[in-house]
C-alpha positions as a Markdown table, in Angstrom:
| # | Residue | x | y | z |
|---|---|---|---|---|
| 1 | Met | -25.7 | 22.3 | 42.6 |
| 2 | Thr | -22.7 | 20.4 | 41.0 |
| 3 | Arg | -19.6 | 22.5 | 40.6 |
| 4 | Arg | -18.3 | 22.4 | 37.1 |
| 5 | Arg | -14.7 | 21.1 | 36.9 |
| 6 | Thr | -12.1 | 23.5 | 35.4 |
| 7 | Tyr | -9.7 | 21.7 | 33.1 |
| 8 | Ala | -6.6 | 24.0 | 33.6 |
| 9 | Val | -5.3 | 24.1 | 37.1 |
| 10 | Ala | -5.0 | 27.6 | 38.6 |
| 11 | Leu | -1.9 | 27.7 | 40.7 |
| 12 | Asp | -2.4 | 30.2 | 43.6 |
| 13 | Gly | 1.0 | 29.8 | 45.1 |
| 14 | Ser | -0.2 | 28.0 | 48.2 |
| 15 | Arg | 2.0 | 25.0 | 47.4 |
| 16 | Lys | 5.1 | 24.4 | 45.3 |
| 17 | Ile | 4.4 | 22.9 | 41.9 |
| 18 | Glu | 6.4 | 19.8 | 40.8 |
| 19 | Leu | 5.8 | 19.3 | 37.1 |
| 20 | Asp | 6.9 | 15.6 | 37.0 |
| 21 | Arg | 4.0 | 14.8 | 39.4 |
| 22 | Ile | 1.4 | 16.1 | 36.9 |
| 23 | Asp | 0.1 | 14.0 | 34.1 |
| 24 | Pro | 0.5 | 15.8 | 30.8 |
| 25 | Ala | -1.9 | 13.4 | 29.1 |
| 26 | Asp | -4.8 | 14.1 | 31.5 |
| 27 | Thr | -8.2 | 14.7 | 29.8 |
| 28 | Ala | -10.4 | 15.0 | 33.0 |
| 29 | Gly | -12.3 | 11.8 | 31.9 |
| 30 | Leu | -13.5 | 13.4 | 28.7 |
| 31 | Asp | -13.3 | 11.8 | 25.2 |
| 32 | Lys | -12.4 | 13.8 | 22.2 |
| 33 | Asp | -15.9 | 14.0 | 20.7 |
| 34 | Arg | -17.4 | 15.4 | 23.9 |
| 35 | Gly | -14.4 | 17.7 | 24.3 |
| 36 | Val | -14.7 | 19.2 | 20.8 |
| 37 | Val | -18.4 | 19.9 | 21.3 |
| 38 | Lys | -17.6 | 21.7 | 24.6 |
| 39 | Leu | -14.8 | 23.6 | 23.0 |
| 40 | Asp | -17.1 | 25.0 | 20.2 |
| 41 | Lys | -19.7 | 26.1 | 22.7 |
| 42 | Leu | -17.2 | 27.9 | 24.8 |
| 43 | Gly | -15.6 | 29.3 | 21.7 |
| 44 | Arg | -18.9 | 30.9 | 20.6 |
| 45 | Glu | -19.3 | 32.4 | 24.1 |
| 46 | Phe | -15.7 | 33.7 | 23.9 |
| 47 | Ala | -16.5 | 35.3 | 20.5 |
| 48 | Glu | -19.3 | 37.3 | 22.2 |
| 49 | Leu | -17.2 | 38.3 | 25.1 |
| 50 | Ser | -14.3 | 39.4 | 23.0 |
| 51 | Asn | -16.6 | 41.6 | 21.0 |
| 52 | Leu | -17.9 | 43.2 | 24.1 |
| 53 | Leu | -14.3 | 43.7 | 25.2 |
| 54 | Ala | -13.6 | 45.5 | 21.9 |
| 55 | Phe | -16.8 | 47.6 | 21.9 |
| 56 | Ala | -16.9 | 48.6 | 25.5 |
| 57 | Gln | -13.3 | 49.9 | 25.5 |
| 58 | Gln | -12.9 | 49.5 | 29.3 |
| 59 | His | -10.4 | 46.7 | 29.6 |
| 60 | Ser | -7.7 | 45.0 | 27.6 |
| 61 | Leu | -6.8 | 41.3 | 27.5 |
| 62 | Leu | -3.3 | 39.9 | 27.6 |
| 63 | Val | -2.9 | 36.1 | 27.3 |
| 64 | Ile | 0.6 | 34.7 | 27.9 |
| 65 | Phe | 1.6 | 31.2 | 26.7 |
| 66 | Gln | 4.7 | 29.5 | 27.9 |
| 67 | Gly | 5.8 | 25.9 | 27.3 |
| 68 | Arg | 8.5 | 23.8 | 25.9 |
| 69 | Asp | 9.1 | 23.4 | 22.1 |
| 70 | Ala | 6.2 | 21.6 | 20.4 |
| 71 | Ser | 3.9 | 22.1 | 23.4 |
| 72 | Gly | 1.3 | 23.7 | 21.2 |
| 73 | Lys | 1.6 | 27.5 | 21.7 |
| 74 | Asp | 1.0 | 28.2 | 18.0 |
| 75 | Gly | -1.9 | 25.7 | 17.8 |
| 76 | Val | -3.8 | 27.1 | 20.8 |
| 77 | Ile | -3.3 | 30.7 | 19.5 |
| 78 | Arg | -4.8 | 29.7 | 16.1 |
| 79 | Lys | -7.8 | 28.2 | 17.9 |
| 80 | Ile | -8.4 | 31.4 | 19.9 |
| 81 | Leu | -8.1 | 33.5 | 16.8 |
| 82 | His | -10.7 | 31.3 | 15.1 |
| 83 | Tyr | -13.3 | 32.7 | 17.6 |
| 84 | Ala | -11.8 | 36.1 | 18.4 |
| 85 | Asn | -12.7 | 39.5 | 16.9 |
| 86 | Val | -9.9 | 39.8 | 14.4 |
| 87 | Leu | -10.1 | 43.6 | 14.4 |
| 88 | Asn | -8.9 | 43.8 | 17.9 |
| 89 | Ala | -6.6 | 40.7 | 18.2 |
| 90 | Arg | -2.9 | 40.6 | 17.8 |
| 91 | Val | -0.2 | 38.0 | 18.3 |
| 92 | His | 3.3 | 38.8 | 19.4 |
| 93 | Ala | 6.0 | 36.1 | 19.4 |
| 94 | Phe | 9.2 | 36.7 | 21.3 |
| 95 | Lys | 12.5 | 35.5 | 19.9 |
| 96 | Val | 16.1 | 36.1 | 21.0 |
| 97 | Pro | 16.3 | 39.9 | 21.9 |
| 98 | Thr | 17.6 | 42.1 | 19.1 |
| 99 | Val | 20.6 | 44.4 | 19.7 |
| 100 | Asp | 18.2 | 47.3 | 20.4 |
| 101 | Glu | 16.1 | 45.3 | 22.8 |
| 102 | Ala | 19.1 | 43.9 | 24.6 |
| 103 | Ala | 20.3 | 47.5 | 25.1 |
| 104 | His | 17.2 | 48.2 | 27.3 |
| 105 | Asp | 15.8 | 46.6 | 30.5 |
| 106 | Phe | 14.3 | 43.2 | 29.8 |
| 107 | Leu | 10.7 | 44.4 | 30.2 |
| 108 | Trp | 11.1 | 47.2 | 27.6 |
| 109 | Arg | 10.3 | 45.1 | 24.6 |
| 110 | Ile | 7.4 | 43.5 | 26.5 |
| 111 | His | 5.7 | 46.6 | 27.8 |
| 112 | Lys | 5.5 | 48.4 | 24.4 |
| 113 | Val | 3.4 | 45.6 | 22.9 |
| 114 | Thr | 0.9 | 45.0 | 25.7 |
| 115 | Pro | -2.7 | 45.7 | 24.7 |
| 116 | Gly | -4.5 | 49.0 | 24.9 |
| 117 | Lys | -8.2 | 49.3 | 25.9 |
| 118 | Gly | -10.5 | 47.1 | 23.8 |
| 119 | Asn | -7.7 | 45.0 | 22.5 |
| 120 | Leu | -6.6 | 41.3 | 22.8 |
| 121 | Val | -2.9 | 40.4 | 22.6 |
| 122 | Leu | -1.6 | 36.9 | 22.6 |
| 123 | Phe | 2.0 | 36.3 | 23.7 |
| 124 | Asn | 3.8 | 33.3 | 22.2 |
| 125 | Arg | 6.5 | 33.1 | 24.9 |
| 126 | Ser | 7.1 | 36.3 | 26.9 |
| 127 | His | 9.1 | 38.0 | 29.6 |
| 128 | Tyr | 9.3 | 34.6 | 31.4 |
| 129 | Glu | 12.0 | 33.6 | 28.9 |
| 130 | Asp | 14.2 | 36.1 | 30.7 |
| 131 | Val | 14.1 | 33.9 | 33.8 |
| 132 | Ile | 13.7 | 30.5 | 32.1 |
| 133 | Ala | 16.0 | 30.5 | 29.1 |
| 134 | Ala | 18.3 | 32.9 | 31.0 |
| 135 | Arg | 18.7 | 30.3 | 33.7 |
| 136 | Val | 19.0 | 27.3 | 31.5 |
| 137 | His | 21.7 | 28.9 | 29.3 |
| 138 | Asn | 23.3 | 31.1 | 32.0 |
| 139 | Leu | 22.6 | 34.3 | 30.1 |
| 140 | Val | 22.6 | 36.6 | 33.1 |
| 141 | Pro | 24.2 | 36.4 | 36.5 |
| 142 | Gly | 22.2 | 34.6 | 39.2 |
| 143 | Pro | 21.5 | 37.8 | 41.3 |
| 144 | Val | 20.2 | 39.6 | 38.3 |
| 145 | Arg | 17.9 | 36.8 | 37.3 |
| 146 | Lys | 16.5 | 36.5 | 40.9 |
| 147 | Gln | 15.6 | 40.2 | 40.9 |
| 148 | Arg | 13.6 | 39.7 | 37.8 |
| 149 | Tyr | 11.0 | 37.5 | 39.5 |
| 150 | Ala | 9.9 | 40.4 | 41.7 |
| 151 | Gln | 10.1 | 42.8 | 38.7 |
| 152 | Ile | 7.8 | 40.6 | 36.7 |
| 153 | Asn | 5.3 | 40.4 | 39.5 |
| 154 | Glu | 5.3 | 44.2 | 39.9 |
| 155 | Phe | 5.0 | 44.6 | 36.1 |
| 156 | Glu | 2.0 | 42.3 | 35.9 |
| 157 | Arg | 0.3 | 44.1 | 38.9 |
| 158 | Leu | 0.8 | 47.4 | 37.1 |
| 159 | Leu | -0.9 | 46.0 | 34.0 |
| 160 | Thr | -3.9 | 44.8 | 36.0 |
| 161 | Ala | -4.1 | 48.0 | 37.9 |
| 162 | Ser | -4.4 | 49.8 | 34.5 |
| 163 | Gly | -7.3 | 47.7 | 33.3 |
| 164 | Thr | -5.6 | 44.8 | 31.6 |
| 165 | Ile | -6.9 | 41.3 | 32.3 |
| 166 | Val | -3.8 | 39.1 | 32.4 |
| 167 | Leu | -4.0 | 35.3 | 31.9 |
| 168 | Lys | -0.9 | 33.1 | 32.1 |
| 169 | Phe | -0.7 | 29.6 | 30.8 |
| 170 | Tyr | 1.9 | 26.9 | 31.0 |
| 171 | Leu | 1.3 | 24.2 | 28.4 |
| 172 | His | 2.5 | 21.0 | 30.1 |
| 173 | Ile | 3.8 | 18.4 | 27.5 |
| 174 | Gly | 5.4 | 15.1 | 28.3 |
| 175 | Arg | 8.9 | 14.2 | 27.2 |
| 176 | Asp | 7.7 | 11.4 | 24.9 |
| 177 | Glu | 5.0 | 13.5 | 23.3 |
| 178 | Gln | 7.4 | 16.3 | 22.6 |
| 179 | Tyr | 9.8 | 13.9 | 20.9 |
| 180 | Lys | 7.0 | 12.5 | 18.8 |
| 181 | Arg | 5.8 | 15.9 | 17.7 |
| 182 | Leu | 9.4 | 17.0 | 16.7 |
| 183 | Leu | 9.7 | 13.9 | 14.6 |
| 184 | Glu | 6.3 | 14.5 | 12.9 |
| 185 | Arg | 7.5 | 18.0 | 11.8 |
| 186 | Glu | 10.1 | 16.4 | 9.7 |
| 187 | Glu | 7.6 | 14.2 | 7.9 |
| 188 | Asn | 5.1 | 16.9 | 6.9 |
| 189 | Pro | 6.0 | 19.6 | 4.4 |
| 190 | Leu | 3.3 | 21.8 | 5.8 |
| 191 | Thr | 5.1 | 22.0 | 9.1 |
| 192 | Ala | 8.6 | 22.6 | 7.6 |
| 193 | Trp | 8.4 | 26.2 | 8.9 |
| 194 | Lys | 8.6 | 24.8 | 12.4 |
| 195 | Leu | 11.8 | 22.9 | 11.9 |
| 196 | Ala | 14.6 | 24.3 | 14.1 |
| 197 | Val | 17.9 | 22.9 | 15.1 |
| 198 | Gly | 17.6 | 24.6 | 18.4 |
| 199 | Asp | 14.6 | 22.4 | 19.4 |
| 200 | Trp | 16.8 | 19.4 | 19.3 |
| 201 | Arg | 19.6 | 21.1 | 21.1 |
| 202 | Glu | 17.2 | 21.8 | 24.0 |
| 203 | Leu | 16.2 | 18.1 | 24.4 |
| 204 | Pro | 19.1 | 17.1 | 26.6 |
| 205 | Leu | 18.3 | 20.1 | 28.8 |
| 206 | Trp | 14.9 | 18.7 | 29.8 |
| 207 | Asp | 15.7 | 18.5 | 33.6 |
| 208 | Gln | 17.3 | 21.9 | 33.7 |
| 209 | Thr | 14.3 | 23.4 | 31.9 |
| 210 | Thr | 11.9 | 21.7 | 34.3 |
| 211 | Val | 13.6 | 23.2 | 37.3 |
| 212 | Ala | 13.6 | 26.7 | 35.6 |
| 213 | Tyr | 9.9 | 26.5 | 34.8 |
| 214 | Glu | 9.1 | 25.3 | 38.3 |
| 215 | Asp | 11.0 | 28.1 | 39.9 |
| 216 | Ala | 9.5 | 30.8 | 37.6 |
| 217 | Ile | 5.9 | 29.5 | 38.1 |
| 218 | Asn | 6.3 | 29.1 | 41.9 |
| 219 | Arg | 7.7 | 32.6 | 42.2 |
| 220 | Cys | 5.3 | 34.3 | 39.9 |
| 221 | Thr | 1.9 | 32.8 | 40.6 |
| 222 | Ser | -0.7 | 34.0 | 43.1 |
| 223 | Thr | -4.4 | 34.1 | 43.7 |
| 224 | Gln | -4.7 | 37.4 | 41.8 |
| 225 | Leu | -2.3 | 36.5 | 39.0 |
| 226 | Pro | -2.2 | 32.7 | 38.8 |
| 227 | Phe | -0.4 | 30.6 | 36.3 |
| 228 | His | -2.8 | 28.1 | 34.7 |
| 229 | Leu | -1.3 | 24.6 | 34.1 |
| 230 | Val | -2.7 | 22.9 | 31.0 |
| 231 | Pro | -2.1 | 19.2 | 30.3 |
| 232 | Ala | -1.0 | 19.5 | 26.6 |
| 233 | Asp | -0.4 | 16.0 | 25.3 |
| 234 | His | -3.8 | 16.0 | 23.7 |
| 235 | Lys | -4.3 | 19.0 | 21.5 |
| 236 | Trp | -8.1 | 19.1 | 21.7 |
| 237 | Phe | -8.0 | 19.0 | 25.5 |
| 238 | Arg | -5.3 | 21.7 | 25.6 |
| 239 | Asn | -7.5 | 24.0 | 23.5 |
| 240 | Leu | -10.6 | 23.2 | 25.6 |
| 241 | Ala | -8.8 | 23.9 | 28.9 |
| 242 | Val | -7.5 | 27.2 | 27.6 |
| 243 | Met | -10.8 | 28.3 | 26.1 |
| 244 | Gln | -12.6 | 27.5 | 29.3 |
| 245 | Arg | -10.3 | 29.6 | 31.4 |
| 246 | Leu | -10.6 | 32.5 | 28.9 |
| 247 | Val | -14.4 | 32.4 | 29.2 |
| 248 | Leu | -14.4 | 32.1 | 33.0 |
| 249 | Ala | -12.1 | 35.1 | 33.2 |
| 250 | Leu | -14.2 | 37.3 | 31.0 |
| 251 | Arg | -17.7 | 36.4 | 32.1 |
| 252 | Pro | -17.7 | 38.6 | 35.3 |
| 253 | Tyr | -17.1 | 41.7 | 33.1 |
| 254 | Arg | -20.0 | 41.0 | 30.7 |
| 255 | Ala | -22.7 | 42.9 | 32.6 |
| 256 | Gly | -20.5 | 45.9 | 33.1 |
| 257 | Trp | -19.5 | 46.0 | 29.4 |
| 258 | Leu | -23.2 | 45.8 | 28.4 |
| 259 | Asn | -24.1 | 48.6 | 30.7 |
| 260 | Ala | -21.2 | 50.7 | 29.3 |
| 261 | Leu | -22.5 | 50.1 | 25.8 |
| 262 | Lys | -26.0 | 51.1 | 26.8 |
| 263 | Asp | -24.7 | 54.4 | 28.1 |
| 264 | Val | -22.9 | 55.0 | 24.9 |
| 265 | Arg | -26.1 | 54.2 | 23.0 |
| 266 | Arg | -28.1 | 56.6 | 25.1 |
| 267 | Ser | -25.6 | 59.4 | 24.7 |
| 268 | Ala | -25.3 | 58.9 | 20.9 |
| 269 | Leu | -29.0 | 58.7 | 20.4 |
| 270 | Lys | -29.6 | 61.9 | 22.3 |
| 271 | Glu | -27.2 | 63.8 | 20.0 |
| 272 | Ile | -28.5 | 62.0 | 16.9 |
| 273 | His | -32.1 | 62.9 | 17.8 |
| 274 | His | -31.1 | 66.5 | 18.4 |
| 275 | Ile | -29.4 | 66.8 | 15.0 |
| 276 | Arg | -32.3 | 64.9 | 13.2 |
| 277 | Arg | -34.8 | 67.4 | 14.5 |
| 278 | His | -32.8 | 70.3 | 12.9 |
| 279 | Val | -32.4 | 68.3 | 9.7 |
| 280 | Glu | -36.1 | 67.5 | 9.5 |
| 281 | His | -37.1 | 71.1 | 10.4 |
| 282 | Gly | -35.0 | 72.4 | 7.6 |
| 283 | Lys | -36.7 | 70.3 | 4.9 |
C-alpha cells in the first residue's frame, strides 16, 4: 500500500530546522489544477469533521498560524472558514499588546481566547510573537525571553490535557515572493486594508527574523505538539497543505465523536418517548 505524502512537514524536534534550506515554492510535484481538486475534497471532509467536533462537545480545536508579513495567514484562514461550521468558528488576530494586556503575564491575553469544547479558534499570530518579535526588536531582556519557550510548551501541554487539539503552522514564504506580494497590495484597492508601513520596516530585518523563527520552532516543537512547516509561495498549495493536516489531525476522533452523538441520541429518545406516551395517553 502506497503511503500518501503529506504536504506540510511535521517537525518533531529530532533535528534543527534551517529555513534557508527549505524551498518555499515547493508544490510536491502537483500542478494547480490537481491541487485545487484535492483541496476541495479535503475541505468537504473537514466540513463534516468540524461539524462532528461542534456537535459532540468533547474536544476543541486551536489552529495557530505564524509567518512573515504577506505569507498568507489571512488567506488560509479564509479558506478554512469557507468549509468550517461558522456557528462554532472564531478568528483572533494578535496585534501589539494593549496597556491592559501588557500589565499581565504574556500568556494572559492568549489563554482567555482559547476555544471551549466544541469550538474552533484560528489564531492569526499568537503567543509566539512574544519570543519572535520580542527577540527581533529587543522588547524584553534575554533571560525573560528564554524562559518563555518553556512556558509556551507547558501552556500548550495544558491545553491538550484539557481536550484541545492544537495545530501549529509556520507559513514559509521566500524573500522575493514576499516583496512581490507587498508591491501587489499597493496596486489593488481591494487590498488597501493590508497596507502597513511596518511591513516595509521589517524587510531589512529578514535575517534576524529568520533566526528568531528558527529558535522558536526548534525550542517549541515535538512529536506531541509539532510545528508544521508549509511552503507558502504558491497560495493554492499553502491552502492544500494546511487543509490536509487539519483533516489528518481530526480523522482519528471521528469514530469517538459519532459514538458520543449516538449516546446523546439514545438518551434523548428515551426521554422523548417517555413524554410522548404521557402526551398521547392524555389525548
